[in-house]
C-alpha positions in Angstrom: -22.6 7.7 -104.9 -25.1 9.4 -107.2 -22.3 10.1 -109.8 -21.2 6.5 -109.6 -24.7 5.3 -110.3 -25.0 7.7 -113.2 -21.8 6.4 -114.7 -22.8 2.8 -114.3 -26.1 3.4 -116.1 -24.2 4.4 -119.3 -21.2 2.0 -119.0 -22.5 -1.3 -117.6 -24.2 -3.5 -120.1 -26.0 -5.3 -117.3 -28.2 -2.3 -116.6 -28.6 -1.1 -120.2 -32.3 -1.9 -119.8 -32.6 0.7 -117.1 -31.3 3.3 -119.5 -33.9 2.4 -122.1 -36.6 2.3 -119.5 -35.6 5.8 -118.3 -35.6 7.1 -121.8 -39.3 6.1 -122.1 -40.0 9.2 -120.0 -40.3 11.0 -123.3 -43.6 9.2 -123.8 -45.0 10.8 -120.6 -45.1 7.5 -118.7 -44.3 6.5 -115.1 -41.2 4.3 -115.0 -39.4 2.4 -112.3 -35.9 1.3 -111.8 -36.3 -2.4 -110.9 -33.0 -4.0 -111.8 -31.0 -4.9 -108.7 -27.9 -3.6 -110.3 -29.5 -0.2 -110.8 -30.6 0.2 -107.2 -27.8 2.6 -106.2 -27.7 6.1 -104.9 -30.9 5.6 -103.0 -33.0 4.2 -105.9 -35.0 1.0 -105.3 -37.9 -0.9 -106.7 -40.3 1.6 -105.2 -38.6 4.6 -106.7 -40.9 6.2 -109.3 -41.0 9.4 -111.2 -44.2 10.7 -112.6 -43.3 12.7 -115.6 -46.0 15.3 -115.7 -45.8 16.6 -112.1 -42.0 16.8 -112.4 -42.2 18.7 -115.7 -44.9 21.0 -114.2 -42.5 21.6 -111.2 -39.7 22.5 -113.6 -41.8 25.0 -115.6 -43.2 26.5 -112.4 -39.7 27.2 -111.2 -38.5 28.8 -114.4 -38.8 32.6 -114.8 -40.9 32.5 -117.9 -42.1 36.0 -118.8 -44.5 36.4 -121.7 -45.9 39.8 -122.8 -49.7 40.2 -123.3 -49.6 39.6 -127.1 -47.9 36.3 -126.6 -50.3 35.3 -123.8 -53.2 36.1 -126.1 -51.7 34.2 -129.0 -51.2 31.1 -126.8 -54.8 31.4 -125.7 -56.0 31.6 -129.3 -53.8 28.8 -130.4 -55.1 26.6 -127.6 -58.6 26.8 -129.3 -57.2 25.8 -132.7 -58.1 22.3 -134.0 -54.4 21.5 -134.2 -53.4 23.1 -130.9 -51.2 20.1 -130.2 -48.7 21.7 -132.6 -48.0 24.7 -130.3 -44.6 25.0 -128.7 -44.5 24.3 -125.0 -43.4 26.8 -122.4 -40.1 25.0 -121.6 -39.2 24.8 -125.3 -40.0 28.5 -125.7 -37.7 29.3 -122.7 -34.9 27.3 -124.3 -35.2 29.4 -127.4 -35.0 32.6 -125.3 -31.8 31.3 -123.6 -30.2 30.4 -126.9 -31.2 33.8 -128.4 -29.6 35.6 -125.5 -26.5 33.4 -125.3 -25.8 33.8 -129.0 -26.9 37.4 -129.2 -28.9 36.4 -132.2 -29.6 38.9 -134.9 -31.2 36.7 -137.5 -33.5 33.7 -136.7 -35.4 31.2 -138.7 -38.4 29.0 -137.9 -39.2 26.0 -140.1 -42.8 25.3 -139.4 -44.2 28.4 -137.8 -47.8 27.3 -137.3 -49.6 30.2 -135.5 -46.3 31.7 -134.5 -46.0 31.2 -130.7 -42.3 30.3 -130.9 -41.8 32.8 -133.7 -43.1 35.6 -131.5 -41.1 34.3 -128.5 -37.9 34.7 -130.6 -38.9 38.0 -132.2 -39.2 39.7 -128.8 -35.5 38.9 -128.3 -34.3 40.4 -131.6 -32.4 43.7 -131.8 -34.1 46.5 -133.7 -32.1 45.6 -136.8 -32.8 41.9 -136.4 -34.8 39.7 -138.7 -37.0 36.6 -138.3 -37.8 34.3 -141.2 -41.0 32.3 -140.8 -41.5 29.3 -143.0 -44.8 27.4 -143.3 -46.7 25.5 -145.8 -50.0 27.2 -145.0 -50.7 30.9 -144.8 -53.9 30.0 -142.9 -51.8 29.1 -139.8 -49.6 32.2 -140.0 -52.7 34.4 -140.3 -53.8 33.3 -136.9 -50.8 34.9 -135.3 -50.3 38.0 -137.4 -52.7 40.2 -135.4 -50.8 39.4 -132.2 -47.4 40.1 -133.9 -48.8 43.4 -135.1 -50.0 44.1 -131.5 -46.4 43.4 -130.3 -45.1 45.9 -132.9 -42.8 43.3 -134.5 -44.4 42.7 -137.8 -41.8 44.6 -139.8 -39.0 42.3 -138.5 -40.7 39.1 -139.7 -40.6 37.8 -143.2 -43.1 35.0 -144.0 -42.2 32.5 -146.7 -45.1 30.2 -147.6 -44.5 26.9 -149.4 -42.6 23.6 -149.0 -39.9 24.3 -146.5 -37.2 22.5 -148.5 -37.8 25.0 -151.4 -38.0 27.9 -149.0 -34.7 27.0 -147.4 -33.1 26.7 -150.8 -34.4 30.2 -151.7 -32.8 31.7 -148.6 -29.5 30.1 -149.5 -29.8 31.5 -153.0 -30.3 34.9 -151.5 -26.9 34.7 -149.9 -28.0 33.9 -146.3 -25.6 31.0 -145.7 -23.7 31.4 -142.5 -25.9 34.3 -141.3 -28.7 32.8 -139.2 -28.0 32.6 -135.5 -30.9 30.4 -134.2 -33.0 28.0 -136.2 -36.1 26.3 -134.7 -37.4 23.3 -136.7 -40.9 22.0 -136.0 -42.2 21.0 -139.5 -42.9 17.7 -141.2 -40.8 15.0 -139.6 -40.1 13.1 -142.8 -37.9 16.0 -144.0 -35.9 16.4 -140.8 -32.7 15.0 -142.5 -33.2 17.5 -145.4 -33.8 20.4 -143.0 -30.6 19.5 -141.1 -28.5 19.6 -144.2 -30.0 22.9 -145.4 -30.0 24.6 -142.0 -26.4 23.8 -141.3 -25.5 25.8 -144.4 -27.6 28.7 -143.2 -26.3 28.6 -139.6 -23.7 31.1 -138.5 -20.6 30.0 -136.6 -21.6 29.7 -132.9 -25.3 29.5 -133.9 -27.7 26.8 -132.8 -30.3 24.7 -134.5 -33.2 23.3 -132.3 -35.2 20.4 -133.6 -38.5 19.9 -131.8 -40.3 16.5 -131.3 -36.9 14.7 -131.2 -38.1 11.9 -128.9 -41.5 11.8 -130.7 -43.6 10.7 -127.7 -41.1 7.9 -127.0 -41.6 6.3 -130.4 -37.9 6.6 -131.1 -37.5 3.7 -128.6 -39.4 1.2 -130.6 -37.5 -1.8 -131.9 -38.6 -0.9 -135.4 -39.2 2.8 -135.7 -42.0 3.6 -138.2 -42.5 6.6 -140.4 -41.8 9.4 -139.7 -40.1 8.6 -136.4 -37.3 6.9 -138.3 -36.3 10.2 -139.8 -36.2 11.9 -136.4 -34.0 9.0 -135.1 -31.7 9.4 -138.1 -31.2 13.1 -137.4 -30.5 12.3 -133.7 -27.9 9.8 -134.7 -26.4 12.0 -137.4 -25.9 14.8 -134.9 -23.7 12.6 -132.8 -21.3 12.0 -135.7 -21.1 15.4 -137.3 -17.7 17.2 -137.2 -17.5 20.8 -136.1 -20.7 20.8 -134.0 -21.7 20.2 -130.4 -25.1 18.4 -129.9 -27.4 17.7 -126.9 -30.7 15.8 -126.9 -32.9 17.2 -124.2 -36.0 15.6 -122.7 -38.1 18.8 -122.6 -41.3 19.3 -124.5 -41.5 16.3 -126.8 -37.7 16.2 -126.9 -35.4 18.9 -128.3 -32.2 18.2 -130.2 -29.8 21.2 -130.0 -26.9 21.4 -132.5 -24.3 24.2 -132.2 -22.0 25.0 -135.1 -18.6 25.4 -133.4 -16.9 27.0 -136.4 
């Protein structure tokens, strides 16, 4: 019954509104399936899901292990005036999974901020692995460097400061195309389409790109998506049509789009 209901949600135009309503979960709201046609598999007009407790439950039941330097970096970042830019625990765990599944040797972060996700990935690198950290501001990166030093991983990280579009072009010019195994993108949203194009060139066969903020607090559901959400939406749609890749848009954190280069 549950599988039938799930199939109907995506195939029956009469209950398309239920799908849209459900997608609003990215905004952190409580939503209810109220359409009579959608009341299947035990759901009814009183069935509600409160997003935050459910997400807290999922994180609580995930074996997230973070060494002391990473814990301290999170605590320091939480006090930063732009702490909202920090990667969430579930997104960090997703990166760990992808690192281990791809046996990543080279990783890239576009928009490192204080380096929480960067350090999370760096811990997974082999001794001869390399992490490239791109950010427009050295001030942000300097917050995390003492903790990366504490972790003994500073030599494996190369910081590149400047506009990310230019930094990505420089990596390509250095001959890194096809060599980066995991790429995490969490920079200015207006450049998401440019980052997609550049990072697909850098990505190794079998490697993965992860875009953060891919549901943009639910703003991708607006009838007319404003800047910069329209660029996020464009990348989400482009990922569905690319050849030679497999994509998945996940509702974790503020939405994560995963793109795997199949060959």
